[in-house]
All heavy atoms as a GROMACS GRO file, in nm:
protein
  574
    1ASP      N    1   0.943  -2.467   1.808
    1ASP     CA    2   1.003  -2.340   1.775
    1ASP      C    3   0.950  -2.289   1.643
    1ASP      O    4   0.920  -2.172   1.629
    1ASP     CB    5   1.154  -2.360   1.771
    1ASP     CG    6   1.223  -2.226   1.756
    1ASP    OD1    7   1.190  -2.135   1.827
    1ASP    OD2    8   1.316  -2.214   1.671
    2VAL      N    9   0.934  -2.378   1.551
    2VAL     CA   10   0.882  -2.340   1.418
    2VAL      C   11   0.736  -2.291   1.432
    2VAL      O   12   0.698  -2.198   1.370
    2VAL     CB   13   0.888  -2.456   1.317
    2VAL    CG1   14   0.818  -2.425   1.187
    2VAL    CG2   15   1.034  -2.498   1.291
    3TYR      N   16   0.658  -2.360   1.512
    3TYR     CA   17   0.514  -2.324   1.531
    3TYR      C   18   0.504  -2.188   1.598
    3TYR      O   19   0.395  -2.128   1.583
    3TYR     CB   20   0.447  -2.431   1.609
    3TYR     CG   21   0.442  -2.566   1.535
    3TYR    CD1   22   0.524  -2.669   1.574
    3TYR    CD2   23   0.367  -2.578   1.420
    3TYR    CE1   24   0.524  -2.788   1.504
    3TYR    CE2   25   0.367  -2.696   1.342
    3TYR     CZ   26   0.444  -2.804   1.391
    3TYR     OH   27   0.446  -2.919   1.322
    4LYS      N   28   0.601  -2.145   1.676
    4LYS     CA   29   0.594  -2.008   1.736
    4LYS      C   30   0.616  -1.902   1.636
    4LYS      O   31   0.559  -1.793   1.649
    4LYS     CB   32   0.697  -1.998   1.844
    4LYS     CG   33   0.674  -2.083   1.967
    4LYS     CD   34   0.780  -2.065   2.066
    4LYS     CE   35   0.763  -2.159   2.183
    4LYS     NZ   36   0.868  -2.150   2.284
    5ARG      N   37   0.684  -1.936   1.521
    5ARG     CA   38   0.714  -1.826   1.426
    5ARG      C   39   0.607  -1.820   1.316
    5ARG      O   40   0.602  -1.727   1.244
    5ARG     CB   41   0.850  -1.853   1.358
    5ARG     CG   42   0.964  -1.840   1.448
    5ARG     CD   43   1.093  -1.858   1.377
    5ARG     NE   44   1.107  -1.977   1.312
    5ARG     CZ   45   1.204  -2.064   1.315
    5ARG    NH1   46   1.307  -2.033   1.391
    5ARG    NH2   47   1.202  -2.173   1.246
    6GLN      N   48   0.517  -1.917   1.310
    6GLN     CA   49   0.417  -1.915   1.204
    6GLN      C   50   0.325  -1.801   1.206
    6GLN      O   51   0.299  -1.738   1.099
    6GLN     CB   52   0.335  -2.048   1.209
    6GLN     CG   53   0.406  -2.169   1.150
    6GLN     CD   54   0.327  -2.286   1.153
    6GLN    OE1   55   0.232  -2.302   1.225
    6GLN    NE2   56   0.366  -2.391   1.071
    7PRO      N   57   0.269  -1.760   1.326
    7PRO     CA   58   0.180  -1.638   1.328
    7PRO      C   59   0.252  -1.517   1.277
    7PRO      O   60   0.193  -1.433   1.205
    7PRO     CB   61   0.138  -1.621   1.471
    7PRO     CG   62   0.154  -1.764   1.528
    7PRO     CD   63   0.270  -1.823   1.453
    8LEU      N   64   0.379  -1.501   1.301
    8LEU     CA   65   0.452  -1.384   1.259
    8LEU      C   66   0.472  -1.390   1.110
    8LEU      O   67   0.454  -1.291   1.042
    8LEU     CB   68   0.594  -1.380   1.332
    8LEU     CG   69   0.681  -1.258   1.287
    8LEU    CD1   70   0.615  -1.128   1.320
    8LEU    CD2   71   0.811  -1.277   1.363
    9ALA      N   72   0.509  -1.508   1.059
    9ALA     CA   73   0.527  -1.520   0.914
    9ALA      C   74   0.398  -1.496   0.835
    9ALA      O   75   0.398  -1.422   0.732
    9ALA     CB   76   0.580  -1.659   0.882
   10VAL      N   77   0.291  -1.542   0.888
   10VAL     CA   78   0.151  -1.514   0.826
   10VAL      C   79   0.122  -1.364   0.828
   10VAL      O   80   0.078  -1.315   0.726
   10VAL     CB   81   0.051  -1.601   0.895
   10VAL    CG1   82  -0.096  -1.552   0.851
   10VAL    CG2   83   0.070  -1.744   0.869
   11ALA      N   84   0.136  -1.302   0.945
   11ALA     CA   85   0.112  -1.159   0.956
   11ALA      C   86   0.196  -1.074   0.860
   11ALA      O   87   0.146  -0.978   0.800
   11ALA     CB   88   0.126  -1.115   1.097
   12VAL      N   89   0.328  -1.106   0.848
   12VAL     CA   90   0.411  -1.032   0.761
   12VAL      C   91   0.370  -1.048   0.617
   12VAL      O   92   0.366  -0.955   0.540
   12VAL     CB   93   0.559  -1.077   0.783
   12VAL    CG1   94   0.649  -1.024   0.676
   12VAL    CG2   95   0.613  -1.031   0.921
   13ALA      N   96   0.343  -1.179   0.578
   13ALA     CA   97   0.309  -1.203   0.443
   13ALA      C   98   0.175  -1.137   0.402
   13ALA      O   99   0.167  -1.080   0.299
   13ALA     CB  100   0.291  -1.353   0.417
   14GLN      N  101   0.079  -1.137   0.498
   14GLN     CA  102  -0.053  -1.071   0.466
   14GLN      C  103  -0.038  -0.920   0.462
   14GLN      O  104  -0.103  -0.859   0.384
   14GLN     CB  105  -0.162  -1.117   0.564
   14GLN     CG  106  -0.293  -1.072   0.535
   14GLN     CD  107  -0.353  -1.121   0.406
   14GLN    OE1  108  -0.307  -1.224   0.354
   14GLN    NE2  109  -0.446  -1.050   0.349
   15ALA      N  110   0.042  -0.867   0.552
   15ALA     CA  111   0.062  -0.721   0.554
   15ALA      C  112   0.117  -0.672   0.414
   15ALA      O  113   0.077  -0.572   0.366
   15ALA     CB  114   0.153  -0.683   0.664
   16TYR      N  115   0.208  -0.754   0.357
   16TYR     CA  116   0.271  -0.714   0.230
   16TYR      C  117   0.172  -0.747   0.115
   16TYR      O  118   0.147  -0.665   0.029
   16TYR     CB  119   0.401  -0.789   0.214
   16TYR     CG  120   0.471  -0.762   0.079
   16TYR    CD1  121   0.532  -0.645   0.062
   16TYR    CD2  122   0.462  -0.852  -0.019
   16TYR    CE1  123   0.592  -0.616  -0.062
   16TYR    CE2  124   0.527  -0.828  -0.141
   16TYR     CZ  125   0.590  -0.710  -0.161
   16TYR     OH  126   0.645  -0.681  -0.283
   17CYS      N  127   0.121  -0.869   0.112
   17CYS     CA  128   0.042  -0.921   0.000
   17CYS      C  129  -0.093  -0.846  -0.020
   17CYS      O  130  -0.134  -0.829  -0.137
   17CYS     CB  131   0.016  -1.071   0.011
   17CYS     SG  132   0.167  -1.168  -0.006
   18SER      N  133  -0.157  -0.804   0.092
   18SER     CA  134  -0.285  -0.742   0.071
   18SER      C  135  -0.278  -0.614  -0.002
   18SER      O  136  -0.355  -0.578  -0.088
   18SER     CB  137  -0.358  -0.724   0.204
   18SER     OG  138  -0.290  -0.639   0.284
   19GLU      N  139  -0.169  -0.536   0.032
   19GLU     CA  140  -0.150  -0.409  -0.041
   19GLU      C  141  -0.105  -0.428  -0.180
   19GLU      O  142  -0.150  -0.364  -0.275
   19GLU     CB  143  -0.050  -0.321   0.031
   19GLU     CG  144  -0.100  -0.241   0.146
   19GLU     CD  145   0.000  -0.151   0.203
   19GLU    OE1  146   0.124  -0.161   0.172
   19GLU    OE2  147  -0.042  -0.063   0.281
   20VAL      N  148  -0.017  -0.525  -0.201
   20VAL     CA  149   0.044  -0.547  -0.335
   20VAL      C  150  -0.064  -0.604  -0.435
   20VAL      O  151  -0.070  -0.570  -0.547
   20VAL     CB  152   0.163  -0.645  -0.329
   20VAL    CG1  153   0.207  -0.691  -0.464
   20VAL    CG2  154   0.278  -0.579  -0.257
   21ALA      N  155  -0.150  -0.692  -0.381
   21ALA     CA  156  -0.259  -0.751  -0.470
   21ALA      C  157  -0.347  -0.641  -0.516
   21ALA      O  158  -0.387  -0.631  -0.638
   21ALA     CB  159  -0.329  -0.853  -0.393
   22VAL      N  160  -0.392  -0.551  -0.428
   22VAL     CA  161  -0.481  -0.446  -0.467
   22VAL      C  162  -0.412  -0.344  -0.564
   22VAL      O  163  -0.468  -0.312  -0.667
   22VAL     CB  164  -0.532  -0.363  -0.342
   22VAL    CG1  165  -0.612  -0.240  -0.385
   22VAL    CG2  166  -0.624  -0.452  -0.259
   23HIS      N  167  -0.289  -0.312  -0.533
   23HIS     CA  168  -0.212  -0.223  -0.625
   23HIS      C  169  -0.198  -0.287  -0.761
   23HIS      O  170  -0.213  -0.216  -0.866
   23HIS     CB  171  -0.077  -0.188  -0.564
   23HIS     CG  172   0.005  -0.099  -0.648
   23HIS    ND1  173  -0.026   0.038  -0.665
   23HIS    CD2  174   0.119  -0.120  -0.717
   23HIS    CE1  175   0.065   0.094  -0.744
   23HIS    NE2  176   0.154  -0.003  -0.783
   24ALA      N  177  -0.158  -0.415  -0.769
   24ALA     CA  178  -0.135  -0.478  -0.895
   24ALA      C  179  -0.264  -0.488  -0.980
   24ALA      O  180  -0.265  -0.459  -1.098
   24ALA     CB  181  -0.076  -0.615  -0.877
   25ALA      N  182  -0.376  -0.507  -0.906
   25ALA     CA  183  -0.502  -0.518  -0.983
   25ALA      C  184  -0.546  -0.378  -1.033
   25ALA      O  185  -0.605  -0.364  -1.136
   25ALA     CB  186  -0.611  -0.572  -0.893
   26GLU      N  187  -0.521  -0.275  -0.948
   26GLU     CA  188  -0.553  -0.138  -0.998
   26GLU      C  189  -0.473  -0.097  -1.118
   26GLU      O  190  -0.525  -0.041  -1.208
   26GLU     CB  191  -0.529  -0.033  -0.876
   26GLU     CG  192  -0.633  -0.045  -0.773
   26GLU     CD  193  -0.596   0.041  -0.649
   26GLU    OE1  194  -0.480   0.080  -0.630
   26GLU    OE2  195  -0.684   0.064  -0.570
   27GLU      N  196  -0.346  -0.131  -1.121
   27GLU     CA  197  -0.259  -0.103  -1.224
   27GLU      C  198  -0.301  -0.180  -1.349
   27GLU      O  199  -0.292  -0.132  -1.461
   27GLU     CB  200  -0.114  -0.134  -1.196
   27GLU     CG  201  -0.055  -0.038  -1.094
   27GLU     CD  202  -0.048   0.102  -1.135
   27GLU    OE1  203  -0.011   0.129  -1.259
   27GLU    OE2  204  -0.074   0.192  -1.058
   28CYS      N  205  -0.350  -0.305  -1.332
   28CYS     CA  206  -0.398  -0.385  -1.445
   28CYS      C  207  -0.521  -0.311  -1.511
   28CYS      O  208  -0.518  -0.305  -1.634
   28CYS     CB  209  -0.436  -0.522  -1.396
   28CYS     SG  210  -0.497  -0.628  -1.522
   29VAL      N  211  -0.605  -0.268  -1.425
   29VAL     CA  212  -0.722  -0.202  -1.478
   29VAL      C  213  -0.678  -0.072  -1.557
   29VAL      O  214  -0.730  -0.040  -1.666
   29VAL     CB  215  -0.826  -0.168  -1.372
   29VAL    CG1  216  -0.932  -0.073  -1.421
   29VAL    CG2  217  -0.890  -0.292  -1.316
   30GLN      N  218  -0.589   0.002  -1.504
   30GLN     CA  219  -0.541   0.123  -1.567
   30GLN      C  220  -0.471   0.093  -1.704
   30GLN      O  221  -0.486   0.164  -1.796
   30GLN     CB  222  -0.435   0.197  -1.474
   30GLN     CG  223  -0.508   0.272  -1.356
   30GLN     CD  224  -0.600   0.378  -1.405
   30GLN    OE1  225  -0.565   0.454  -1.494
   30GLN    NE2  226  -0.712   0.391  -1.336
   31LEU      N  227  -0.393  -0.014  -1.697
   31LEU     CA  228  -0.319  -0.050  -1.814
   31LEU      C  229  -0.415  -0.092  -1.933
   31LEU      O  230  -0.386  -0.054  -2.044
   31LEU     CB  231  -0.227  -0.175  -1.793
   31LEU     CG  232  -0.151  -0.237  -1.904
   31LEU    CD1  233  -0.035  -0.138  -1.937
   31LEU    CD2  234  -0.101  -0.370  -1.877
   32HIS      N  235  -0.518  -0.158  -1.894
   32HIS     CA  236  -0.615  -0.207  -1.998
   32HIS      C  237  -0.721  -0.090  -2.032
   32HIS      O  238  -0.798  -0.112  -2.128
   32HIS     CB  239  -0.686  -0.332  -1.955
   32HIS     CG  240  -0.601  -0.451  -1.962
   32HIS    ND1  241  -0.520  -0.489  -1.861
   32HIS    CD2  242  -0.573  -0.537  -2.057
   32HIS    CE1  243  -0.446  -0.594  -1.900
   32HIS    NE2  244  -0.486  -0.628  -2.018
   33GLY      N  245  -0.720   0.010  -1.962
   33GLY     CA  246  -0.803   0.122  -1.993
   33GLY      C  247  -0.951   0.085  -1.974
   33GLY      O  248  -0.989   0.014  -1.883
   34GLY      N  249  -1.037   0.135  -2.068
   34GLY     CA  250  -1.184   0.111  -2.061
   34GLY      C  251  -1.218  -0.033  -2.065
   34GLY      O  252  -1.309  -0.076  -1.995
   35ILE      N  253  -1.142  -0.116  -2.135
   35ILE     CA  254  -1.180  -0.254  -2.152
   35ILE      C  255  -1.154  -0.331  -2.015
   35ILE      O  256  -1.219  -0.431  -1.986
   35ILE     CB  257  -1.102  -0.325  -2.264
   35ILE    CG1  258  -1.170  -0.458  -2.304
   35ILE    CG2  259  -0.957  -0.349  -2.231
   35ILE    CD1  260  -1.111  -0.514  -2.435
   36GLY      N  261  -1.072  -0.274  -1.926
   36GLY     CA  262  -1.046  -0.332  -1.801
   36GLY      C  263  -1.164  -0.333  -1.706
   36GLY      O  264  -1.166  -0.409  -1.608
   37MET      N  265  -1.257  -0.244  -1.735
   37MET     CA  266  -1.385  -0.242  -1.653
   37MET      C  267  -1.504  -0.292  -1.722
   37MET      O  268  -1.618  -0.266  -1.685
   37MET     CB  269  -1.408  -0.095  -1.603
   37MET     CG  270  -1.309  -0.046  -1.507
   37MET     SD  271  -1.291  -0.148  -1.362
   37MET     CE  272  -1.438  -0.112  -1.269
   38THR      N  273  -1.485  -0.366  -1.825
   38THR     CA  274  -1.593  -0.432  -1.901
   38THR      C  275  -1.596  -0.582  -1.881
   38THR      O  276  -1.496  -0.636  -1.833
   38THR     CB  277  -1.593  -0.399  -2.051
   38THR    OG1  278  -1.483  -0.466  -2.104
   38THR    CG2  279  -1.587  -0.247  -2.078
   39TRP      N  280  -1.697  -0.649  -1.930
   39TRP     CA  281  -1.702  -0.796  -1.922
   39TRP      C  282  -1.607  -0.857  -2.026
   39TRP      O  283  -1.592  -0.983  -2.028
   39TRP     CB  284  -1.843  -0.842  -1.946
   39TRP     CG  285  -1.926  -0.809  -1.822
   39TRP    CD1  286  -2.022  -0.716  -1.815
   39TRP    CD2  287  -1.920  -0.870  -1.698
   39TRP    NE1  288  -2.080  -0.707  -1.691
   39TRP    CE2  289  -2.019  -0.805  -1.612
   39TRP    CE3  290  -1.837  -0.967  -1.633
   39TRP    CZ2  291  -2.033  -0.831  -1.478
   39TRP    CZ3  292  -1.861  -0.996  -1.502
   39TRP    CH2  293  -1.956  -0.936  -1.426
   40GLU      N  294  -1.548  -0.781  -2.113
   40GLU     CA  295  -1.459  -0.835  -2.222
   40GLU      C  296  -1.325  -0.875  -2.162
   40GLU      O  297  -1.250  -0.946  -2.230
   40GLU     CB  298  -1.447  -0.734  -2.336
   40GLU     CG  299  -1.573  -0.710  -2.402
   40GLU     CD  300  -1.567  -0.595  -2.499
   40GLU    OE1  301  -1.460  -0.542  -2.519
   40GLU    OE2  302  -1.669  -0.566  -2.562
   41HIS      N  303  -1.287  -0.826  -2.041
   41HIS     CA  304  -1.160  -0.862  -1.982
   41HIS      C  305  -1.182  -0.880  -1.828
   41HIS      O  306  -1.257  -0.802  -1.768
   41HIS     CB  307  -1.058  -0.747  -2.010
   41HIS     CG  308  -0.922  -0.795  -1.977
   41HIS    ND1  309  -0.868  -0.796  -1.848
   41HIS    CD2  310  -0.820  -0.850  -2.056
   41HIS    CE1  311  -0.743  -0.837  -1.850
   41HIS    NE2  312  -0.713  -0.869  -1.975
   42PRO      N  313  -1.124  -0.977  -1.771
   42PRO     CA  314  -1.151  -1.009  -1.629
   42PRO      C  315  -1.069  -0.919  -1.534
   42PRO      O  316  -1.074  -0.944  -1.409
   42PRO     CB  317  -1.102  -1.154  -1.614
   42PRO     CG  318  -0.998  -1.169  -1.713
   42PRO     CD  319  -1.041  -1.085  -1.832
   43ALA      N  320  -1.009  -0.809  -1.576
   43ALA     CA  321  -0.926  -0.728  -1.485
   43ALA      C  322  -1.009  -0.674  -1.372
   43ALA      O  323  -0.969  -0.664  -1.258
   43ALA     CB  324  -0.860  -0.616  -1.566
   44HIS      N  325  -1.138  -0.623  -1.401
   44HIS     CA  326  -1.219  -0.574  -1.295
   44HIS      C  327  -1.254  -0.676  -1.195
   44HIS      O  328  -1.266  -0.654  -1.074
   44HIS     CB  329  -1.348  -0.514  -1.359
   44HIS     CG  330  -1.441  -0.613  -1.415
   44HIS    ND1  331  -1.414  -0.675  -1.540
   44HIS    CD2  332  -1.551  -0.666  -1.370
   44HIS    CE1  333  -1.512  -0.755  -1.565
   44HIS    NE2  334  -1.597  -0.754  -1.466
   45LEU      N  335  -1.261  -0.801  -1.230
   45LEU     CA  336  -1.286  -0.911  -1.136
   45LEU      C  337  -1.169  -0.930  -1.039
   45LEU      O  338  -1.191  -0.954  -0.922
   45LEU     CB  339  -1.320  -1.040  -1.206
   45LEU     CG  340  -1.442  -1.039  -1.295
   45LEU    CD1  341  -1.454  -1.171  -1.371
   45LEU    CD2  342  -1.564  -1.011  -1.209
   46TYR      N  343  -1.054  -0.924  -1.090
   46TYR     CA  344  -0.932  -0.929  -1.007
   46TYR      C  345  -0.923  -0.817  -0.905
   46TYR      O  346  -0.884  -0.843  -0.790
   46TYR     CB  347  -0.802  -0.931  -1.092
   46TYR     CG  348  -0.795  -1.043  -1.186
   46TYR    CD1  349  -0.757  -1.026  -1.323
   46TYR    CD2  350  -0.835  -1.175  -1.152
   46TYR    CE1  351  -0.750  -1.132  -1.410
   46TYR    CE2  352  -0.832  -1.280  -1.249
   46TYR     CZ  353  -0.789  -1.261  -1.370
   46TYR     OH  354  -0.778  -1.361  -1.464
   47LEU      N  355  -0.959  -0.704  -0.952
   47LEU     CA  356  -0.960  -0.587  -0.855
   47LEU      C  357  -1.068  -0.607  -0.750
   47LEU      O  358  -1.035  -0.583  -0.629
   47LEU     CB  359  -0.985  -0.456  -0.927
   47LEU     CG  360  -0.996  -0.325  -0.846
   47LEU    CD1  361  -0.869  -0.311  -0.765
   47LEU    CD2  362  -1.024  -0.209  -0.934
   48LYS      N  363  -1.185  -0.645  -0.786
   48LYS     CA  364  -1.290  -0.669  -0.683
   48LYS      C  365  -1.248  -0.779  -0.586
   48LYS      O  366  -1.262  -0.770  -0.465
   48LYS     CB  367  -1.416  -0.710  -0.752
   48LYS     CG  368  -1.484  -0.598  -0.833
   48LYS     CD  369  -1.609  -0.643  -0.900
   48LYS     CE  370  -1.662  -0.537  -0.993
   48LYS     NZ  371  -1.779  -0.583  -1.070
   49ARG      N  372  -1.187  -0.889  -0.640
   49ARG     CA  373  -1.145  -0.994  -0.556
   49ARG      C  374  -1.034  -0.957  -0.461
   49ARG      O  375  -1.033  -0.988  -0.341
   49ARG     CB  376  -1.098  -1.114  -0.639
   49ARG     CG  377  -1.081  -1.239  -0.568
   49ARG     CD  378  -1.058  -1.356  -0.663
   49ARG     NE  379  -1.168  -1.372  -0.756
   49ARG     CZ  380  -1.152  -1.419  -0.881
   49ARG    NH1  381  -1.032  -1.452  -0.920
   49ARG    NH2  382  -1.260  -1.426  -0.958
   50ALA      N  383  -0.934  -0.877  -0.509
   50ALA     CA  384  -0.825  -0.828  -0.430
   50ALA      C  385  -0.880  -0.738  -0.311
   50ALA      O  386  -0.829  -0.752  -0.199
   50ALA     CB  387  -0.724  -0.757  -0.506
   51LYS      N  388  -0.970  -0.653  -0.341
   51LYS     CA  389  -1.026  -0.561  -0.245
   51LYS      C  390  -1.110  -0.641  -0.137
   51LYS      O  391  -1.099  -0.619  -0.019
   51LYS     CB  392  -1.102  -0.452  -0.300
   51LYS     CG  393  -1.009  -0.347  -0.368
   51LYS     CD  394  -1.083  -0.227  -0.410
   51LYS     CE  395  -0.988  -0.127  -0.475
   51LYS     NZ  396  -1.017   0.007  -0.439
   52ALA      N  397  -1.185  -0.736  -0.189
   52ALA     CA  398  -1.268  -0.813  -0.096
   52ALA      C  399  -1.178  -0.908  -0.006
   52ALA      O  400  -1.208  -0.920   0.112
   52ALA     CB  401  -1.362  -0.904  -0.178
   53ASP      N  402  -1.078  -0.958  -0.061
   53ASP     CA  403  -0.986  -1.041   0.015
   53ASP      C  404  -0.914  -0.957   0.122
   53ASP      O  405  -0.892  -1.007   0.235
   53ASP     CB  406  -0.880  -1.110  -0.065
   53ASP     CG  407  -0.938  -1.226  -0.150
   53ASP    OD1  408  -1.053  -1.271  -0.120
   53ASP    OD2  409  -0.869  -1.274  -0.239
   54SER      N  410  -0.879  -0.833   0.082
   54SER     CA  411  -0.811  -0.742   0.185
   54SER      C  412  -0.902  -0.716   0.304
   54SER      O  413  -0.862  -0.710   0.424
   54SER     CB  414  -0.779  -0.616   0.120
   54SER     OG  415  -0.723  -0.522   0.208
   55ILE      N  416  -1.032  -0.707   0.283
   55ILE     CA  417  -1.133  -0.681   0.384
   55ILE      C  418  -1.158  -0.810   0.463
   55ILE      O  419  -1.159  -0.815   0.587
   55ILE     CB  420  -1.258  -0.622   0.328
   55ILE    CG1  421  -1.228  -0.486   0.274
   55ILE    CG2  422  -1.369  -0.618   0.436
   55ILE    CD1  423  -1.346  -0.433   0.194
   56ALA      N  424  -1.178  -0.912   0.391
   56ALA     CA  425  -1.210  -1.047   0.454
   56ALA      C  426  -1.100  -1.102   0.542
   56ALA      O  427  -1.121  -1.155   0.650
   56ALA     CB  428  -1.250  -1.147   0.344
   57TYR      N  429  -0.975  -1.093   0.489
   57TYR     CA  430  -0.862  -1.149   0.560
   57TYR      C  431  -0.792  -1.051   0.654
   57TYR      O  432  -0.697  -1.085   0.721
   57TYR     CB  433  -0.762  -1.214   0.468
   57TYR     CG  434  -0.826  -1.325   0.388
   57TYR    CD1  435  -0.821  -1.325   0.252
   57TYR    CD2  436  -0.887  -1.437   0.455
   57TYR    CE1  437  -0.879  -1.428   0.176
   57TYR    CE2  438  -0.943  -1.540   0.381
   57TYR     CZ  439  -0.935  -1.541   0.243
   57TYR     OH  440  -0.993  -1.641   0.172
   58GLY      N  441  -0.834  -0.925   0.648
   58GLY     CA  442  -0.769  -0.822   0.730
   58GLY      C  443  -0.681  -0.730   0.645
   58GLY      O  444  -0.614  -0.771   0.554
   59THR      N  445  -0.696  -0.606   0.682
   59THR     CA  446  -0.616  -0.506   0.606
   59THR      C  447  -0.473  -0.508   0.636
   59THR      O  448  -0.431  -0.574   0.737
   59THR     CB  449  -0.672  -0.364   0.641
   59THR    OG1  450  -0.653  -0.338   0.777
   59THR    CG2  451  -0.819  -0.345   0.600
   60ALA      N  452  -0.392  -0.444   0.564
   60ALA     CA  453  -0.249  -0.444   0.584
   60ALA      C  454  -0.215  -0.381   0.716
   60ALA      O  455  -0.130  -0.420   0.792
   60ALA     CB  456  -0.178  -0.367   0.470
   61GLY      N  457  -0.291  -0.280   0.752
   61GLY     CA  458  -0.270  -0.207   0.879
   61GLY      C  459  -0.292  -0.306   1.001
   61GLY      O  460  -0.218  -0.294   1.096
   62ARG      N  461  -0.397  -0.378   0.989
   62ARG     CA  462  -0.433  -0.470   1.100
   62ARG      C  463  -0.323  -0.569   1.110
   62ARG      O  464  -0.282  -0.610   1.224
   62ARG     CB  465  -0.565  -0.541   1.077
   62ARG     CG  466  -0.613  -0.617   1.199
   62ARG     CD  467  -0.730  -0.700   1.162
   62ARG     NE  468  -0.686  -0.807   1.088
   62ARG     CZ  469  -0.713  -0.936   1.108
   62ARG    NH1  470  -0.800  -0.964   1.205
   62ARG    NH2  471  -0.672  -1.032   1.033
   63HIS      N  472  -0.262  -0.620   1.002
   63HIS     CA  473  -0.159  -0.718   1.011
   63HIS      C  474  -0.032  -0.660   1.058
   63HIS      O  475   0.050  -0.727   1.121
   63HIS     CB  476  -0.150  -0.791   0.876
   63HIS     CG  477  -0.256  -0.887   0.850
   63HIS    ND1  478  -0.266  -1.002   0.917
   63HIS    CD2  479  -0.362  -0.877   0.766
   63HIS    CE1  480  -0.379  -1.066   0.874
   63HIS    NE2  481  -0.434  -0.989   0.783
   64ARG      N  482  -0.007  -0.534   1.027
   64ARG     CA  483   0.111  -0.462   1.077
   64ARG      C  484   0.106  -0.451   1.228
   64ARG      O  485   0.199  -0.462   1.302
   64ARG     CB  486   0.129  -0.333   1.015
   64ARG     CG  487   0.181  -0.335   0.868
   64ARG     CD  488   0.219  -0.201   0.817
   64ARG     NE  489   0.253  -0.204   0.678
   64ARG     CZ  490   0.170  -0.170   0.584
   64ARG    NH1  491   0.058  -0.109   0.613
   64ARG    NH2  492   0.203  -0.188   0.461
   65GLU      N  493  -0.015  -0.426   1.277
   65GLU     CA  494  -0.034  -0.411   1.425
   65GLU      C  495  -0.010  -0.556   1.484
   65GLU      O  496   0.041  -0.568   1.597
   65GLU     CB  497  -0.173  -0.369   1.458
   65GLU     CG  498  -0.208  -0.226   1.423
   65GLU     CD  499  -0.352  -0.192   1.442
   65GLU    OE1  500  -0.436  -0.269   1.481
   65GLU    OE2  501  -0.381  -0.068   1.419
   66ALA      N  502  -0.055  -0.660   1.422
   66ALA     CA  503  -0.028  -0.796   1.466
   66ALA      C  504   0.119  -0.827   1.475
   66ALA      O  505   0.166  -0.890   1.566
   66ALA     CB  506  -0.098  -0.901   1.387
   67VAL      N  507   0.195  -0.783   1.372
   67VAL     CA  508   0.333  -0.805   1.370
   67VAL      C  509   0.399  -0.730   1.486
   67VAL      O  510   0.486  -0.788   1.551
   67VAL     CB  511   0.397  -0.755   1.233
   67VAL    CG1  512   0.552  -0.748   1.244
   67VAL    CG2  513   0.353  -0.847   1.114
   68ALA      N  514   0.357  -0.609   1.509
   68ALA     CA  515   0.410  -0.527   1.614
   68ALA      C  516   0.389  -0.600   1.748
   68ALA      O  517   0.477  -0.608   1.840
   68ALA     CB  518   0.360  -0.393   1.620
   69ALA      N  519   0.269  -0.650   1.767
   69ALA     CA  520   0.232  -0.719   1.893
   69ALA      C  521   0.314  -0.848   1.906
   69ALA      O  522   0.360  -0.875   2.024
   69ALA     CB  523   0.083  -0.746   1.893
   70LEU      N  524   0.335  -0.917   1.804
   70LEU     CA  525   0.406  -1.048   1.808
   70LEU      C  526   0.557  -1.026   1.840
   70LEU      O  527   0.616  -1.110   1.906
   70LEU     CB  528   0.393  -1.121   1.686
   70LEU     CG  529   0.253  -1.182   1.658
   70LEU    CD1  530   0.241  -1.230   1.511
   70LEU    CD2  531   0.236  -1.302   1.752
   71VAL      N  532   0.606  -0.914   1.796
   71VAL     CA  533   0.752  -0.886   1.830
   71VAL      C  534   0.770  -0.793   1.944
   71VAL      O  535   0.880  -0.746   1.969
   71VAL     CB  536   0.834  -0.842   1.703
   71VAL    CG1  537   0.829  -0.948   1.600
   71VAL    CG2  538   0.778  -0.712   1.644
   72GLU      N  539   0.659  -0.760   2.004
   72GLU     CA  540   0.651  -0.672   2.125
   72GLU      C  541   0.713  -0.536   2.095
   72GLU      O  542   0.798  -0.483   2.175
   72GLU     CB  543   0.724  -0.745   2.238
   72GLU     CG  544   0.654  -0.870   2.282
   72GLU     CD  545   0.739  -0.946   2.382
   72GLU    OE1  546   0.840  -0.901   2.427
   72GLU    OE2  547   0.681  -1.050   2.429
   73LEU      N  548   0.669  -0.462   1.995
   73LEU     CA  549   0.702  -0.330   1.955
   73LEU      C  550   0.575  -0.248   1.954
   73LEU      O  551   0.471  -0.303   1.931
   73LEU     CB  552   0.771  -0.325   1.820
   73LEU     CG  553   0.914  -0.390   1.818
   73LEU    CD1  554   0.959  -0.392   1.670
   73LEU    CD2  555   1.011  -0.316   1.901
   74PRO      N  556   0.586  -0.118   1.970
   74PRO     CA  557   0.467  -0.038   1.958
   74PRO      C  558   0.420  -0.035   1.814
   74PRO      O  559   0.497  -0.039   1.715
   74PRO     CB  560   0.522   0.107   1.999
   74PRO     CG  561   0.664   0.105   2.002
   74PRO     CD  562   0.707  -0.036   2.007
   75ALA      N  563   0.289  -0.039   1.791
   75ALA     CA  564   0.231  -0.043   1.659
   75ALA      C  565   0.255   0.090   1.593
   75ALA      O  566   0.254   0.197   1.656
   75ALA     CB  567   0.082  -0.073   1.671
   76PRO      N  568   0.261   0.088   1.459
   76PRO     CA  569   0.286   0.215   1.384
   76PRO      C  570   0.162   0.300   1.382
   76PRO      O  571   0.055   0.255   1.404
   76PRO     CB  572   0.318   0.163   1.243
   76PRO     CG  573   0.272   0.022   1.232
   76PRO     CD  574   0.261  -0.030   1.372
   0.00000   0.00000   0.00000
């Protein structure tokens, strides 16, 4: 029973986390201003990593579609 719920838990977590990670990294760069996009601060690396992970592991929209399919609802 627990193993049946794992794909749903993963899809829900990824749908939420992929958007939040990118948003948090974008805000970090904005907060630090110009230094956020230089080699003097790693903020730009976090943004690049968050965007790359979103693409590599699937976008939030793709995971929302997976959630909808797993609970047998029409996708948004």
